[in-house]
C-alpha positions in Angstrom: 18.9 -32.4 19.6 22.0 -30.0 18.9 20.7 -29.6 15.4 17.1 -28.6 16.5 18.9 -26.0 19.0 20.7 -24.9 16.3 18.1 -24.3 13.8 16.3 -22.5 16.6 18.9 -20.0 17.2 19.3 -19.4 13.5 15.4 -18.6 13.5 15.7 -16.4 16.0 18.5 -14.6 14.6 16.7 -14.5 10.9 13.8 -13.1 12.8 15.4 -10.2 14.5 17.3 -9.4 11.0 14.4 -9.0 9.1 12.7 -6.8 12.0 15.4 -4.7 12.0 15.8 -4.3 8.1 11.8 -3.5 7.9 12.1 -0.7 10.6 15.6 0.7 8.5 13.3 0.3 5.2 10.2 1.8 6.1 10.8 3.8 9.5 12.4 6.5 7.0 9.1 5.9 4.1 7.0 6.6 6.9 8.6 9.8 8.4 8.9 10.8 4.7 4.9 10.8 4.4 5.2 13.8 7.4 8.3 15.7 6.1 7.6 15.7 2.4 5.3 19.2 3.0 7.5 20.1 5.7 8.3 23.6 4.5 4.7 24.5 3.8 3.5 23.0 7.0 5.9 24.6 8.9 5.0 28.1 7.5 3.7 30.1 10.4 3.8 33.8 11.9 6.3 34.3 15.0 5.2 36.2 17.6 7.8 35.8 20.4 9.1 39.1 20.2 7.7 42.5 21.6 6.1 41.7 24.4 4.7 43.5 27.4 4.8 41.4 30.3 3.2 41.9 34.1 3.6 39.3 36.3 1.6 39.8 39.4 2.9 43.4 40.2 6.2 43.1 38.3 6.1 44.7 35.0 8.8 43.9 31.7 8.8 46.1 28.4 9.6 44.7 24.9 10.4 41.1 26.2 11.3 38.4 23.8 9.4 35.1 24.7 12.8 32.9 23.8 14.9 34.6 26.1 12.7 35.5 29.0 12.8 33.4 32.2 11.2 33.9 35.6 10.3 32.5 38.9 8.2 29.3 39.4 4.7 30.7 40.4 2.0 29.4 43.1 -1.6 28.8 42.3 -3.7 32.0 41.7 -0.8 34.0 40.5 -1.7 36.1 37.4 0.1 36.5 34.4 -0.9 39.5 31.8 0.9 39.9 28.5 0.7 42.2 25.4 1.8 42.7 21.9 0.2 44.4 19.1 -0.1 42.2 16.0 1.6 42.2 12.7 -0.1 44.5 10.3 0.0 42.1 7.3 0.2 38.3 7.0 -0.3 35.8 4.2 -1.9 33.0 6.1 -5.1 32.2 5.3 -7.9 31.5 7.9 -5.1 32.0 10.8 -5.1 29.7 13.8 -3.1 30.7 16.8 -1.3 28.1 18.6 -1.0 28.4 22.3 0.9 25.8 24.6 -1.0 26.5 28.4 0.4 24.5 31.2 -2.1 24.1 34.1 -3.7 27.5 33.5 -6.5 29.2 33.0 -6.2 31.7 29.7 -8.4 34.6 28.4 -7.3 36.4 24.9 -8.3 39.5 24.2 -8.4 41.5 21.0 -8.2 45.2 21.5 -9.8 44.3 25.0 -12.5 42.3 23.5 -12.7 38.7 25.3 -12.4 36.5 22.0 -11.2 33.3 24.0 -11.6 31.3 27.6 -10.2 28.3 28.8 -10.4 26.6 32.3 -12.2 29.3 34.6 -15.1 27.2 35.2 -13.0 24.2 36.0 -10.8 26.3 38.6 -13.7 27.5 40.4 -14.9 23.8 40.6 -11.5 23.0 41.8 -11.0 20.8 39.2 -7.5 20.3 36.9 -7.6 22.0 33.7 -4.4 20.1 32.1 -1.7 21.2 29.8 -1.1 21.1 26.2 -1.7 22.9 23.0 -4.7 24.8 22.0 -5.5 25.9 18.7 -7.7 29.2 18.5 -9.4 30.7 15.4 -7.8 33.9 14.0 -9.1 35.6 11.6 -7.4 37.9 9.1 -9.6 41.1 10.9 -7.2 40.7 13.9 -4.1 42.1 11.3 -2.5 45.1 13.4 -4.8 45.2 16.9 -3.6 44.6 20.2 -3.2 40.7 21.4 -3.6 40.4 25.3 -3.3 37.0 26.9 -4.2 36.7 30.6 -2.8 33.6 32.7 -4.4 32.3 35.8 -2.3 29.4 37.5 -4.2 26.6 38.9 -1.2 24.7 39.9 2.0 25.5 41.8 5.1 25.6 39.8 3.5 25.4 36.4 6.0 27.1 34.3 8.9 29.8 34.5 8.9 30.5 30.7 6.3 31.0 27.8 6.3 28.1 24.8 6.3 29.7 21.6 3.2 31.7 20.3 2.6 31.1 16.5 -0.5 31.5 14.1 -0.4 28.4 11.5 -2.9 28.4 8.7 -5.8 26.3 9.6 -5.1 23.3 7.5 -1.7 23.3 8.4 -2.1 23.6 12.4 -2.6 20.0 13.3 -0.3 18.9 10.8 2.7 21.0 12.3 1.8 19.1 15.8 2.4 15.7 14.0 5.5 16.5 12.2 7.0 18.1 15.1 6.2 15.0 17.3 6.1 12.2 14.7 8.7 10.1 16.9 6.6 10.5 19.8 3.6 9.7 17.4 5.2 6.5 15.7 6.3 5.0 19.1 3.1 5.7 21.1 1.1 4.3 18.2 3.1 0.9 18.1 3.0 0.4 21.9 -0.5 0.9 21.9 -1.7 -1.2 19.1 1.0 -3.8 20.3 0.0 -4.0 23.7 -4.0 -4.3 22.9 -3.2 -7.0 20.6 -0.9 -9.0 22.5 -3.2 -8.3 25.4 -6.3 -10.0 23.4 -4.1 -12.8 22.3 -2.6 -13.5 26.1 -5.8 -13.0 27.5 -7.1 -16.3 25.6 -3.3 -17.9 26.0 -3.5 -17.4 30.0 -6.8 -19.6 30.3 -4.4 -22.3 29.2 -1.2 -21.7 30.5 0.4 -19.5 33.7 3.3 -19.1 31.8 1.9 -16.5 29.5 1.6 -14.1 32.5 4.6 -12.2 32.1 3.5 -11.6 28.4 0.0 -9.8 29.8 2.4 -7.5 31.8 4.5 -6.5 29.1 1.1 -5.6 27.2 -0.3 -3.6 29.6 2.9 -1.7 30.2 3.4 -1.2 26.5 -0.3 0.4 26.7 0.3 2.5 29.7 3.5 3.7 28.2 1.9 4.2 24.5 -1.0 6.5 26.2 1.4 8.3 28.1 3.6 9.1 24.8 0.7 10.2 22.8 -1.2 12.5 25.4 2.3 14.0 26.6 3.2 15.0 23.1 -0.2 16.2 22.7 -0.7 13.7 19.6 -4.3 12.5 20.6 -5.4 16.3 20.3 -6.0 16.1 17.0 -8.8 13.8 18.1 -10.5 17.1 19.5 -10.3 15.4 23.2 -10.7 18.1 25.8 -7.6 19.2 26.8 -8.2 17.9 30.8 -9.3 14.7 29.9 -5.8 14.4 28.0 -4.0 15.4 30.9 -6.0 12.7 33.1 -5.1 10.0 30.7 -1.6 11.1 30.3 -1.0 11.1 34.3 -3.2 7.4 35.1 -1.5 5.9 32.4 2.0 7.0 33.9 1.0 6.4 37.4 -0.2 2.9 36.8 2.6 1.9 34.4 4.8 0.6 37.4 2.6 -2.0 38.7 2.8 -4.4 35.5 6.2 -3.9 35.6 6.8 -4.6 38.9 4.7 -7.7 38.4 7.0 -9.0 35.5 9.8 -8.8 37.7 8.3 -11.0 40.6 9.7 -14.4 38.6 13.2 -12.7 38.6 12.9 -11.9 42.5 11.0 -15.2 43.5 14.4 -17.0 41.9 16.7 -15.3 43.9 15.2 -16.5 46.9 16.5 -13.7 49.0 14.2 -12.7 51.9 15.8 -9.3 52.1 15.3 -8.6 48.2 11.4 -10.4 48.7 10.8 -7.7 51.3 11.6 -4.8 49.5 9.9 -5.6 46.5 6.5 -6.3 48.3 7.4 -2.7 50.3 7.8 -1.1 46.9 4.7 -2.8 45.3 2.8 -1.9 48.4 4.0 2.0 48.5 3.1 1.7 44.6 -0.5 0.5 45.0 -0.9 2.3 48.1 0.0 5.8 46.2 -2.3 5.0 42.9 -5.2 4.2 45.2 -4.5 7.4 47.1 -3.9 9.8 44.4 -7.2 8.2 42.4 -9.0 8.9 45.2 -7.8 12.5 46.1 -8.2 13.3 42.1 -11.5 12.2 41.9 -12.7 14.4 44.8 -10.4 17.0 43.6 -8.3 18.0 46.6 -5.3 17.1 45.0 -4.7 17.0 41.5 -2.3 14.6 39.4 0.2 17.1 38.6 0.7 18.1 42.4 2.0 14.5 43.0 4.4 13.8 40.1 7.5 14.7 42.1 6.7 11.7 44.9 5.7 9.5 41.6 9.3 10.4 40.2 11.1 9.2 43.5 9.0 6.3 43.6 10.0 5.3 39.7 13.9 6.0 40.8 13.7 4.0 43.7 12.1 0.9 41.4 14.9 1.5 38.7 17.7 1.6 41.5 16.1 -2.0 42.9 15.6 -3.6 39.5 19.0 -2.9 38.8 20.3 -4.7 41.7 18.1 -7.4 41.6 19.5 -7.9 37.6 23.0 -7.5 38.8 22.6 -10.2 41.5 20.7 -12.1 38.9 23.7 -12.3 36.9 25.1 -15.1 38.3 22.1 -17.4 37.6 21.2 -16.4 33.8 24.2 -14.9 32.3 22.9 -13.7 29.3 19.1 -12.9 29.6 19.9 -10.9 32.9 22.9 -9.0 30.8 20.0 -8.0 28.3 17.5 -7.6 30.5 20.5 -5.0 32.5 20.8 -3.2 29.3 17.0 -2.2 28.8 17.1 -1.1 32.6 20.5 0.9 31.6 18.6 2.3 28.7 15.1 3.5 30.4 17.2 4.7 33.2 19.6 6.9 30.7 16.4 8.0 28.9 14.0 8.6 31.7 16.9 10.6 33.5 17.8 12.8 30.7 13.9 13.8 30.2 13.4 14.4 34.0 16.3 16.5 34.0 15.1 18.4 30.9 11.5 18.5 32.7 12.7 20.2 35.7 15.5 22.6 33.9 12.5 23.5 31.9 9.7 23.9 34.4 11.9 25.3 37.2 14.7 27.5 35.3 13.1 27.8 31.9 16.1 26.4 30.0 15.7 23.8 27.3 18.2 21.7 26.9 17.7 19.9 23.4 15.4 20.2 20.7 14.8 16.1 20.6 11.3 15.2 21.7 10.5 11.8 22.9 13.6 10.0 24.2 11.7 8.2 27.3 9.4 6.7 24.6 12.6 5.6 22.5 13.8 4.0 26.0 10.7 2.5 27.0 10.6 0.9 23.1 13.9 -0.4 23.4 12.9 -1.6 27.1 9.6 -3.1 25.8 11.4 -5.3 22.8 14.2 -6.5 25.4 11.2 -7.4 27.7 9.6 -9.1 24.6 13.3 -11.0 23.6 13.7 -12.2 27.1 10.3 -13.5 27.8 10.3 -15.1 24.3 13.8 -16.8 24.9 12.5 -17.9 28.8 9.5 -19.7 27.1 11.3 -21.1 24.2 13.6 -22.5 27.0 11.1 -23.5 29.3 8.9 -25.2 26.5 12.3 -27.3 25.6 12.6 -28.2 29.2 8.9 -29.3 29.3 9.2 -31.1 25.9 12.3 -33.0 27.4 10.4 -33.7 30.6 7.6 -35.0 28.8 9.7 -37.2 26.3 11.2 -38.8 30.1 8.3 -39.3 31.2 6.6 -41.2 28.2 10.0 -43.6 28.0 9.0 -44.3 31.7 5.7 -45.0 31.4 5.3 -45.9 27.6 6.1 -49.4 26.4 9.2 -49.4 23.7 7.8 -52.0 21.0 4.1 -51.2 21.1 4.1 -47.5 22.0 1.2 -48.4 24.8 1.1 -47.8 28.2 4.0 -50.1 30.2 2.9 -52.0 33.4 4.3 -49.4 35.6 1.4 -47.0 34.1 -1.5 -49.7 34.3 -1.1 -50.1 38.1 -0.7 -46.2 38.6 -3.6 -45.4 36.9 -5.7 -48.5 38.3 -4.8 -47.3 41.7 -6.3 -43.8 40.6 -9.3 -45.6 39.5 -9.8 -46.9 43.2 -8.8 -43.7 44.8 -11.6 -41.8 43.1 -14.2 -44.8 43.8 -15.0 -44.7 40.1 -18.3 -46.7 40.0 -18.7 -47.4 36.4 -15.9 -49.5 34.5 -15.0 -52.4 32.9 -11.5 -54.5 33.2 -10.5 -56.3 29.9 -7.5 -58.8 30.0 -5.5 -60.3 27.0 -2.9 -63.0 26.4 -1.7 -63.9 22.9 -1.7 -67.6 22.0 0.8 -69.3 20.6 3.4 -66.6 21.5 6.1 -69.2 22.1 5.4 -71.3 19.4 6.3 -68.4 16.9 9.1 -67.3 18.8 10.8 -71.1 18.8 9.4 -71.7 15.4 9.9 -68.1 13.4 12.2 -66.4 15.7 11.4 -63.1 18.0 11.4 -60.7 15.0 8.5 -62.6 14.1 7.1 -62.7 17.5 7.2 -58.9 18.0 5.1 -58.4 14.5 2.6 -60.6 16.6 2.9 -58.7 19.6 2.7 -55.6 17.6 -0.2 -56.4 15.8 -2.4 -57.5 19.0 -1.3 -54.0 20.2 -2.6 -52.5 17.2 -5.8 -54.6 17.5 -6.6 -54.0 21.0 -5.5 -50.1 21.1 -7.7 -49.6 18.2 -10.9 -51.4 19.6 -10.7 -50.1 23.1 -8.4 -47.3 23.5 -11.0 -44.5 22.9 -13.2 -46.1 25.7 -10.7 -46.1 28.2 -6.8 -46.7 28.4 -4.8 -49.9 26.8 -1.5 -51.2 28.3 0.6 -54.1 28.0 1.2 -56.1 31.4 4.3 -57.6 30.0 5.4 -60.5 27.6 2.1 -61.4 25.6 -0.5 -59.8 28.2 -2.3 -56.8 27.6 -5.3 -55.0 29.6 -7.8 -52.2 29.1 -10.2 -50.6 31.4 -13.3 -49.5 29.9 -15.2 -46.4 31.4 -18.6 -48.4 31.2 -20.4 -51.4 32.5 -23.3 -51.5 30.6 -23.2 -55.3 29.0 -24.3 -54.3 25.5 -21.6 -51.8 25.1 -18.8 -54.6 26.5 -20.5 -57.3 23.8 -20.2 -54.8 20.8 -17.0 -53.8 21.7 -16.2 -57.8 22.1 -17.7 -58.3 18.9 -15.6 -55.6 17.0 -12.3 -56.4 18.9 -13.2 -59.9 17.0 -13.7 -58.2 13.7 -10.5 -56.6 14.1 -8.5 -59.3 14.6 -10.1 -61.1 11.6 -8.9 -58.0 9.4 -5.5 -57.7 10.7 -4.9 -61.3 9.8 -5.9 -60.4 6.1 -3.8 -57.8 6.3 -0.6 -59.1 7.5 0.4 -62.2 5.4 1.0 -65.9 7.5 0.2 -63.6 10.8 -2.4 -66.1 12.2 -2.9 -64.0 15.5 -5.3 -65.4 17.9 -6.0 -63.8 21.2 -7.7 -64.8 24.8 -9.5 -62.0 26.6 -11.5 -62.3 29.6 -13.6 -59.2 31.4 -15.4 -58.0 34.6 -17.4 -55.2 35.1 -17.6 -53.1 38.4 -21.0 -54.0 39.1 -20.0 -57.7 39.8 -18.5 -56.8 43.0 -19.8 -54.5 45.8 -16.7 -53.0 47.0 -16.0 -52.0 43.4 -12.3 -52.7 44.2 -10.1 -52.9 40.9 -7.7 -54.9 41.7 -10.3 -57.7 42.4 -12.1 -57.4 39.4 -8.7 -57.5 37.1 -8.3 -60.6 38.9 -11.7 -61.9 38.0 -10.9 -60.8 34.6 -7.6 -62.5 34.5 -9.4 -65.9 35.6 -11.9 -65.7 32.7 -9.3 -64.9 30.3 -7.4 -67.8 31.4 -10.8 -70.1 31.5 -10.7 -68.9 27.5 -7.4 -70.1 27.2 -8.0 -73.4 28.3 -10.9 -73.6 26.3 -8.9 -72.4 23.2 -6.0 -75.1 24.1 -8.9 -77.8 24.2 -10.4 -76.6 20.7 -7.2 -76.5 19.3 -5.3 -79.2 21.0 -2.2 -76.9 21.8 0.2 -78.6 24.4 0.9 -77.0 27.8 3.6 -74.8 27.8 3.5 -74.0 24.2 0.8 -71.4 23.8 
């Protein structure tokens, strides 16, 4: 057993090393596919300077967007920004990349409207979403006046402007993917892994409920993968409407805690602490209520997804604190796995906390603290890997315990010499047949002839060969029709799930032929077996004990006849 555990542990280490080595080798190569033409892809015209901006009634002149900040605004507020475009640019078939944040937008060239987004949805009180839009910007716009009008659709939508740039049409989306390649990798991996394991686990969970936790991991992966791809605008390359992308983003984010909470149920249950359990169910109820209410309000266009984000973030903070507390308490019972899980939670808490801080810093104060994108996705990826590893190790531990338990049960119910069921199993199985009130069965009793003679003459080793040979013949003939067992010594039993006379007679005939074959296969065996059988239709009460007794009596009658035929002395058979 120790050698087996060592081999399994070595296999786990080898698998982890192989995975890490594969990531180290292939990730830079995949990243190179995006960055090999990085210089050409990132070529653009920067329009961040020389803006005249009016925010409601306040005017600002010659503004650089990189440094311009303003107070958070409310629904219905208006921003108008204007500047003259360069007289010439080398980009052919230009595309204006404009990042929209919960606002309706109109774009004018020399006071002629060339683009509009979101106004119809605002009139219908629908969400307009947030993300990058790519707008056709032909060469004839050179030197003309560009005016952008923003009408805010949500409170506190933004406090700074994102960079406004003109790209070549062929490089517009490539630049977006290159800038967000880390979220692209992580998001795609989480979605693909989540869906593939979800499909596999959906079938596995029918066999065993122990796979329920991997089902939770799969659902969590899908939610976080979709959120990552939507939040970093990666899915915009598929021409999905901006408001749809935002809706998927918020739904994936708001639903993601549910599978994680369900995953934690076993950890909470193992603590057997009423207070912890009560808090767990309270948090679960709050999360479910939040999702149901938010979906209802959003569907009826009463309150949009973005408006309740701060409440969701408060729930997330409470959940992270609760999970960390549960894991710290659990360190007393399963130290390694819970330490691993605690590390994962701390990584998620750190990455999420960093991104939340950056989000609020940018949204309310207009300051960008880092150009690094996708830190929360990295934390989620680490956490998912830890969830998988902990689940795998838990599953392996359970399987080993189950194997040991099955081995003990087998030894408790198996005859060591013949590997048939022993007397205890036979007695319990016959009790089950009585309890189930089975109406169609036959009991066959067997007794080896001349076993004592063989033991006294040739020794118990030869007698054991005779017993094992009898077990082989009885098992080969009757086992597939019911169950077979050794009652002790030279006595065996078979219970067949039929009482049809012709079927029983056919089995008896086959049994006798198998005895003859075994005698030919094993030299000097000379095996002879007395038997008797009785069927359930012979007694009205169908009591298996009485039917067994009847079969046993007939077996002894057969044995007496055998002694008379062969002249065997009493006490020698």
